[in-house]
N, C-alpha and C positions, 0 to 999 in steps of 0.2 A: 675536941674532934677536928680533924683536918677538913677544911672547906674544899668543895669541888675545884675552886679556882687555884688552890694551893697544889692540887694534884694534876692539874691540866698541863699538857705540853704546849699549849698555845701561849704565845707571848702575852703577859698580863697587861695589855694596854687598854682593855675594856673593863668597865665595872658592870658585870652582867647580872641581870635580874635572875632570881632563882626559879626559872621556868625554862623548859626546853620543848620546842614545838616539833611535831613529827609529821604532820600533814595539814593541808589547808584546802578550803573550797570557798570560792567567792570572797566575801569579807570576813570569813571565819577561819580561825586556826585551832587545831587540836593539839593539846599538850601531851607529853609522854604519859601522864596519869589519866588521860581521857577527858580532862576539862576543856571546854570550848571557850574561846576568847573572841570578842569582837575586835577586829584589827582596824583601828583608826590611825595607824602609823604607816602601814603598807610598806614596811621595810625602808622607811624614811622616803616616802613619795615614789617608790619604785613600782610596786605591784598595781599599776593603774587599772588593769583588768581583773584584779583580784588574784586569788591563788588557784592554780591548776585550771586555768581557763581552757575549755576544750579546744578552741581554735589555736591557741598557742601550743598546747600539748601536741596536737595533730601536726602542726608545722615543725615542731622540734623532732618528732619521730620521723616524719617524711624526709626532712633534710638530713637528719642524723643517719638515716639508712643509705644516703647518697654520698655525702662528702662533708666533712667537718671543717677542714682547714687546707688552704693552699696559700702560698706566698703572694704578696702584692706585686710580685714580679709578673703576674699574669692577670688577665681580666677575671673578675668575679661577678657573674650575672646577677646574683641576689643583691650585691652591693650597688651595682649600677642601677638596678631598679629602685632600691630604697633611696639612693641619692636623688634620682630624678623625681621621685614622689615628694621628697622634702623640698627641693628647689621649686617644684611646681606650686607648692602650697605656702611658700614663704617669700621673703625678699631676696633670697640668696641665689647665686649662680653656681656655686661650688660647695661640695661637702667633703670633709676628711673624717674618716671613721676612727674612733678610739675605743678604749675599753672601759673608761670611767670619766666622771665629771672633772676630776683634777687634770687628767690628760687633755680633755677638751679645752679647759682653761689655759693650760700650758701652750697648746697649739694656737689658741686665740692670741695669747701674748706674743708668741713668736711671729705670727702673721702681721700683727700691728706694727711691730718694730721693723720687720723686714720691708713692709710697705714704705715706711719713712726712709729706710736706707736706699731702696731703689728709686725713690722719688727725689733723691739728692739731698736728703737731710739725715745723715748718719748720726748727728748729735741728738736727734730726737729718739730717746729710748725710754723716757720716764712715762709711767702710766698712773693717772690719778685714780685712786680707789677710795672707799668710804668707810667711816666708822660703822661697826656692826657687820661689815662684809664677811662673807666666807666663800672662798674660791677653791678650797681643797687642802690637802695635807702634804703636798710636796714642798721642797725647799723654796721654790719660787712662789707657789700659791699661798703658803703661810705668810710670806713677806707681803703679798698683795692684800691679804685679809686684814681685818681690823681687830684681831684678838691676840694680845701679847702672850697669853699663856700657851699658845700653840708654837710660838717662836722660842720661848725660853729654853735654854740648854742646847740649842742646835747651832750655836755660833751667831756671828753677826748676820742680821737680815740681808737677804740678797738686795743689791742696789737696783735702782730703776723704778721705784714705786713711791709716789707721794701718797702716803697712807693716811687713813683716818680723817679724810675730808668730811666735814659734817654732812650727813645724808639729808638731802632736801634743801640745802642751803646753796643757792646758785651763786650768791656773792662770794662765798668761800671757794667755790670752784673757779670762778673768774680769777680770784687772787692766786690760786695755785698754778695757773697756766703760765709757763715760761718758755724760753727758747729750746728747752730740752724735752718738752711735753710731746708725746707721740699719740696718746689715746686716753680716753676716759672709759673705765671698766666699772660696770654697775649691775646689780641685780634689780629687776623691776619690783620685786618683793623680796625683802631680806628674810629668808626662812630661818636659818640658824641664829640670826641676829634678833629674832623675836617677832617674826611676821610683821616687819616694819614696812610701811608703805610711804610714798611721797606723792604729791599731786601730779597729775598728768602734765601740768604746766612746767614742773621742774624738769621732766624728761624732755619735753619739747625745747626747753631752754638749753639743755645739754646738747641736743641735736643742732641747734643754732650755733652754739659755741664751737662745736666740732667743725661745722661748715665754714665758719668765719676764720678759724685758725689753722685749717688744713689738718685736723686731727681725725682719728677714727673713733667711732662710738661702738664699744664692745658691750654686749649684753651677756650676762651669765644667767641662762634660763635652765640650768641643770635641775633646779627644784620646781620652778614655776611653769615649765614647759609641758608639752604633750598633753594638752587638755586640762591641766590641773586647775586653771582659773576660769574655765568655761569657754575659753578660746584655745585654738591650737597652741599659740604662744602668747604670753602675757603682753608683749609689745603691741599686739593688735588692739588692746584697750586704750593705747596712748596716742594714736594718731601719727606715729612716727615709725621709722624702721632703723635698726642698727646697721652697721657695716659688717660686723662679725658677731656671731652668737655661739656660745657654748651650750651644748645639750647633752643630757645623759639620763640617769634614773629611769623615768617612764618610757623612754624610747625602746628599751629592751623588755619591758614588762616583767623584769626579774632576771633576765639574762644580762651578763655584763656587756654593755654596749653604750657608747657615747659618740659624740661627733662635734665638730665645730663647722659652722656654716659661714660663708662669706660672699660678698659681691665680687664680681670679676675684677673691679678696680682695687678693692681692698686686698685681694689675693694675688695681685700681680707680681709680688716678690717670691711667691711660693712655687718655684719651678722645681724640676727634677733634682732630687738629692737634698732639698732643703728640710725635709721632714719625713718621718716614716714611722711605721709600727708593724711589729711582727704579727700580732693577732688582730689588729684593728681592721674591721670590715670583712672578717672571715665569713665563709658561706653559712655556717650555722647561726652565728649572731645576727647577720643581716636578714636571713630568712625569718627569724623570729621578729625582728624589727618590722619587716613587711607585714607580718601577721598582726602586730600591734596597730599599724596604720590602717589595716583593713577595717578595724572596728572603730578606732578613734576618729577617722575621717569619714565614717559612714554617715549618711544623711540623718540628722536628728540627734546624734550622739552628744555633741558638744552642747547643744541646746538643753539636753537633759541634765548634763553636768551643772550648767548654770542654774537651772531650775532647782535641782537638788541642793546646791550650795545655798540658795536663798532660803529653802525650807529649813535647812540645818541652822542657818543663822537665826531664823525666827524662833526655833526651839531653844537655841542658846540664849537668846534675849529673855525668854521665859526663865531659863535657868539663872541668869544674872539677876533678874528681879526677885527670884526666890532665895538666892544666896548672895546678897549684895556685899557682904563682908568677906566673901571668898573671891568672887569674880568682879573685877573692876572694869573690864572692857572686852570687846570682841573686835578682832582685826582680821584682815585678809580679804580674799576674793575667791569665788567659786568653792572648790574643795581644798583650798590652802587657807586654813583658818587657825587663828591663835586666840587663846583666852588669856588676858592679862590678869594675873593672880595678885591679890593683895600682898604687899611687900612683907608683911609679918608672917606669911606662909610660904616657905620655899616651894617652888613649883615642882621640885622632885618629890616632895611629900604628897602633893595632890596626884602626881602621876602614879605613885605607888598605891595610893588609895583607889584610884581608878583601876589599876591592875588587880587589886583585891576584889573588884567587882567584875572581873573577867573581861576587861576592855583595855586596849593598848593605845596610849598617846605618847607624844615625844616632847620632852623638855626643850626649851630654847632660851635664848638670851632675854634680858629684861623681865625675868620671872614670868615667862609665858610658857604655856603648853600648846604644842601644835597638834592639830588634827589634820591628817593627810590620808583620808580613807581611799580605798579603791574607787575609781570613778564610776563603777557599775552599781553603787549602792542606791537604795531607794527609800521609801517611807518606812519600811520594816526596820532597816538598819538605823535610820535617823531616830525613830522612836525608841529602839533598844539602846542607842547611845545616850539619849536623854535620861532614861531610867537609871542607867549605870552611873552617869555623871552626877545625877541628883543624889544618889545614895553615897557616892564618894564625897561630895560636898558636905553632906550631913555628917559623915564620919570626920571630916577635917574640922568642921565647926566644933565638934566635941573635943577634938584633940588640941585645937588652937582657939580656946574661947576668948571672947573680947574681955578686956580688963587689964589690970596692971599697966595702965597707960597706953595700951594698944590703940592704934588709930582705927576708928570705925569705918 
């Protein structure tokens, strides 16, 4: 029998699960056969307000009936408002709107290099990045990332990156700095890399190194930003601020929208003509971005995310105690959480078992499954998740029994 993937006209770059979703509400998705799934993937940290949130739908319809797109040759009021709200709520002075996280990272890279150029250091083009990093799928961002499988077959990696610096190792960072170094680019929490974290002291030391050497500190908060960790952005947990920050995913609540933010000093090289985007900052996208901020920045919203994240971690600790030969550890912050799975069990197997229980999670590096639920979940969804994960772990224990030399 011919599989659906073999008959599809979509380029086969994805290994798709055998389920198609046709509608969603809150943290729930409905499949084409009517089955309901608890969505703890949220489109990989995108649907921060869940599916079909009334306020986002209303904003989409209202702006859609007015104006979808005009060129950035003209002022765009919705973009101006969204940029002002972002700068008022962060370290930044300027915002450039994109359509994706990879574009945001590309813009951040260009901004860092241009800063050094106009500062009289054209030789400073190299950016230090880390093992386990993920910054996108463009030619430049795969070169910046820490995964060789994304580079293979696409020619020599783009020059200008000191890749795979050990994450969390400040001495390795010091050793990597040279006369060509322009910036350090880092995720405060590595999502794709396995929900990996480093101590706040590491990030504070990065800030100090940048200040000492005239470098820019670039944060990639595409996955960790917009409330995901219980703060508006994850850097707020660390007691420092970056010079440039890439943002996407949650900022559009499901609509393609990204941005990079920068201080006035860091952005001093980005003058007229140095960067552009046909669709970036369009009226429709930025209207929805404003609707997202209406709720994420509302009084009490982020506090509730932090509280729910703690409650979820507590239930996951119960799950780990109940299934110690499946789950080895719990990682992350807020509602960016990873479960480290025993090495004898491929994390994809557990993700599939969870899907069999009508719940969605996302595999990641280091044999971790990510949970990135909508930020609007509460006790009902947390308890439903526990029940489904519990059943999935029991199924996995039956499929991968201890024995035959397997490590307990």
